[in-house]
C-alpha positions in Angstrom: 82.2 129.5 112.3 79.4 128.7 114.7 79.3 130.5 118.1 78.9 128.8 120.9 75.4 128.6 122.5 75.0 127.6 126.2 71.6 127.4 128.0 70.4 127.4 131.4 66.9 125.2 132.7 64.1 125.4 134.5 61.6 123.2 135.0 58.5 123.4 137.6 55.9 120.4 137.5 52.2 119.7 138.0 49.8 116.7 137.3 45.8 117.3 137.8 43.7 113.7 137.2 46.7 112.2 135.5 48.1 115.0 133.0 51.3 116.4 133.0 51.7 119.9 132.8 55.3 121.9 132.9 56.8 125.1 132.6 59.9 125.3 131.2 62.3 128.2 130.8 65.5 128.7 129.2 68.8 131.0 129.0 70.0 131.1 125.8 73.6 132.7 125.7 77.0 133.3 124.1 78.5 136.1 126.4 77.1 138.1 129.5 75.8 141.0 127.7 72.0 141.2 127.3 72.0 141.4 123.4 73.4 138.3 123.4 70.8 136.3 125.9 67.5 135.1 125.0 65.1 134.2 127.3 62.0 131.6 126.4 59.5 130.9 129.1 57.4 127.7 127.9 53.9 126.2 129.0 53.4 122.5 128.0 49.8 120.3 128.8 50.3 116.4 128.2 53.5 117.3 126.6 52.6 119.4 124.3 53.6 123.2 124.3 50.7 125.4 124.3 52.0 128.7 125.1 55.5 130.3 124.9 57.0 134.3 125.7 60.5 135.1 123.6 61.9 137.7 124.3 63.0 138.0 120.8 59.3 138.5 119.9 58.3 140.3 123.1 55.4 138.7 123.5 53.0 135.5 124.2 52.0 132.9 121.4 49.7 130.6 121.5 50.1 127.1 119.9 46.8 125.5 120.7 43.3 126.5 120.3 43.3 127.3 123.6 46.9 128.4 124.3 45.9 131.3 121.4 43.3 132.5 123.3 45.3 132.1 126.4 48.2 134.4 125.2 45.8 136.8 123.5 43.9 137.7 127.3 48.1 137.9 128.8 49.1 139.9 125.9 46.5 142.3 127.4 48.0 142.8 130.7 50.5 145.0 130.4 52.1 144.9 133.8 52.7 141.0 133.0 54.1 141.6 129.6 56.7 144.4 131.5 57.8 141.3 134.3 58.7 139.0 131.4 60.3 140.9 129.0 62.5 142.5 132.1 63.6 138.8 132.4 66.7 138.9 130.8 68.2 141.3 133.2 66.3 140.1 135.8 66.0 136.2 135.6 68.8 134.9 133.1 71.8 138.0 133.4 72.2 137.0 137.2 72.7 133.3 137.1 74.7 133.6 133.7 77.0 135.4 135.4 77.9 133.6 137.7 78.4 130.5 135.4 79.6 132.1 132.6 83.0 132.3 133.8 83.5 128.8 135.0 82.1 127.3 131.8 83.2 130.2 128.9 86.7 130.4 129.8 87.5 126.4 129.9 89.1 125.2 126.7 90.6 121.3 126.1 93.3 121.3 123.4 92.1 119.3 120.4 93.2 115.8 119.2 94.3 115.5 115.5 94.4 112.3 112.9 95.7 112.1 109.3 94.2 109.2 107.1 93.5 109.1 103.6 90.5 108.4 101.8 88.7 107.6 98.5 88.6 111.5 96.7 85.5 113.1 96.2 85.9 114.2 92.4 88.1 112.5 89.7 89.8 116.0 89.6 93.0 114.3 91.7 93.6 110.7 92.1 94.1 111.3 96.4 92.1 112.5 99.3 93.6 113.2 102.5 91.8 113.8 105.9 92.6 115.9 109.1 90.3 114.8 111.9 90.3 117.3 114.9 88.8 115.4 117.8 88.2 116.6 121.4 88.5 120.0 122.1 86.4 123.1 123.6 85.2 125.7 122.7 83.9 125.2 119.2 85.7 128.1 117.3 88.6 126.7 115.4 90.5 126.8 112.3 92.0 123.8 110.3 94.1 124.7 107.2 96.5 122.5 104.7 99.8 123.5 103.7 101.9 122.2 101.1 105.9 122.5 101.2 105.1 126.0 104.3 102.8 127.7 101.9 98.7 127.3 102.2 96.5 125.6 100.1 93.6 127.5 99.3 92.0 125.0 96.6 90.1 121.8 96.6 89.6 122.0 100.5 86.3 121.1 101.8 85.8 120.9 105.9 82.5 120.2 108.2 81.0 122.8 110.7 82.1 122.1 114.4 80.1 118.7 115.1 78.8 118.2 119.3 80.2 115.0 120.9 77.6 115.5 123.3 80.0 115.8 126.1 81.3 119.8 126.0 84.0 118.4 123.1 83.7 119.2 119.5 84.8 117.6 116.5 85.2 119.0 112.9 87.3 117.3 109.7 89.1 119.0 106.9 89.7 117.2 103.5 92.8 118.0 100.8 92.5 116.8 97.4 95.6 116.5 95.9 97.6 115.0 93.2 100.6 113.8 95.3 104.6 115.2 94.1 107.5 113.4 94.8 109.4 114.6 98.2 106.6 117.1 98.9 105.8 117.9 102.5 102.1 118.5 103.4 100.8 119.9 106.6 97.7 119.8 109.0 97.8 123.1 110.7 95.0 123.4 113.7 94.8 126.8 115.4 92.7 126.8 118.3 92.4 129.1 121.7 93.5 126.2 123.9 96.9 126.0 122.1 99.8 128.8 122.4 100.3 127.6 118.8 99.4 126.2 115.8 99.3 122.9 116.1 101.4 121.5 113.0 100.4 117.7 112.1 102.9 116.1 109.2 101.9 113.9 106.2 104.3 111.2 104.9 106.2 111.4 102.1 106.7 109.7 98.7 109.0 107.1 98.3 110.7 105.4 95.3 113.7 102.9 94.8 115.7 101.8 92.0 117.4 98.6 91.8 119.7 97.9 88.5 120.2 94.8 87.3 123.6 93.0 85.7 122.1 93.7 82.2 121.9 97.8 83.7 118.2 97.4 83.2 116.1 99.8 85.9 113.1 98.6 88.2 111.5 101.2 90.0 108.9 100.3 92.8 106.8 103.5 93.8 105.6 103.2 97.4 102.8 106.4 97.1 102.2 107.7 100.3 103.1 105.5 102.7 101.0 107.3 104.9 103.3 107.4 108.5 102.4 110.7 110.1 105.4 112.1 111.7 104.1 112.1 115.2 103.7 108.9 115.4 105.5 106.3 112.5 105.2 103.4 113.8 101.3 103.7 114.6 99.6 101.7 112.2 95.6 103.9 112.9 97.5 106.6 110.8 97.6 104.0 107.9 94.5 102.3 106.6 94.6 99.1 105.6 94.7 99.3 101.4 97.2 101.7 102.4 98.9 99.2 104.6 98.5 96.5 101.6 100.1 99.0 99.0 103.1 99.1 101.2 103.1 95.7 101.6 102.6 94.7 97.7 105.2 97.4 97.4 107.8 95.7 99.8 107.4 92.5 98.0 108.2 93.6 94.9 111.3 95.5 95.8 112.2 92.0 97.6 111.6 90.5 94.9 113.4 92.8 92.7 116.2 92.2 94.9 115.8 87.9 94.4 115.7 88.2 90.8 118.7 90.8 90.2 121.1 88.8 92.5 120.0 85.6 90.5 120.9 87.1 87.6 124.6 88.5 88.7 124.9 85.0 89.8 124.3 83.8 86.4 126.7 86.2 84.9 129.4 85.5 86.6 128.9 81.5 86.3 128.8 82.2 82.4 132.2 84.3 82.7 133.9 81.6 84.7 132.9 79.0 81.8 134.1 80.6 78.8 137.5 79.1 77.5 140.1 81.4 75.4 141.4 79.8 72.1 144.6 81.1 70.8 144.7 82.6 67.5 148.0 83.4 65.3 
């Protein structure tokens, strides 16, 4: 999983005859250790980067003709290079030590939603999506379980994606063939949770009606898509699935009406019979 990188930005500006120059200093880090800190110091002229010092490189690098000449001159000044190479410890680390605890010790629990979608391949007729939103930090584990056992095949996931407001989201997909009565769960593990967050998917429903002539009419409501956390919420059920459920319910009602009509017809015929005695 991608590491959480933060950066501190320090910008200085100056102008000359309408052209803007500025210097951008960055401290990128994912811990307070020096080995996990990267210092970069860039010089811009008229919105174009001309020179950069990168602590991972250890020298100045030019990006324009003027920048190349200037970088070559600065690299020949040992005192200047020594000062820049020390910036990770003298410039970045003191600021990071102050801010790291306030930033990296915070956490926000995820929100989980399940829904179905069109399978990506023809190997299975159904696909579920476990969408996890609004969590921090970015490190997270999302897995699928069927009847209590973790699923390791036909599972794909996205990387943790930044929302731009310190929160992250990710999505985990499961292609599967539904089985009657099975229990499918999305399991989320995160630093903000004391125990794994388990969200269950609805079960496969079926109904069987017996008519007076002993004909079994089966109506299968395939995956009603009701999440155990909120069975009454339609947000967990896509429109296409709600339509399927409505069609199934309509078929079930029609079967009940036909069954009742058949029963009434059978009773009326039975009452209209006349017994003729025989010798």
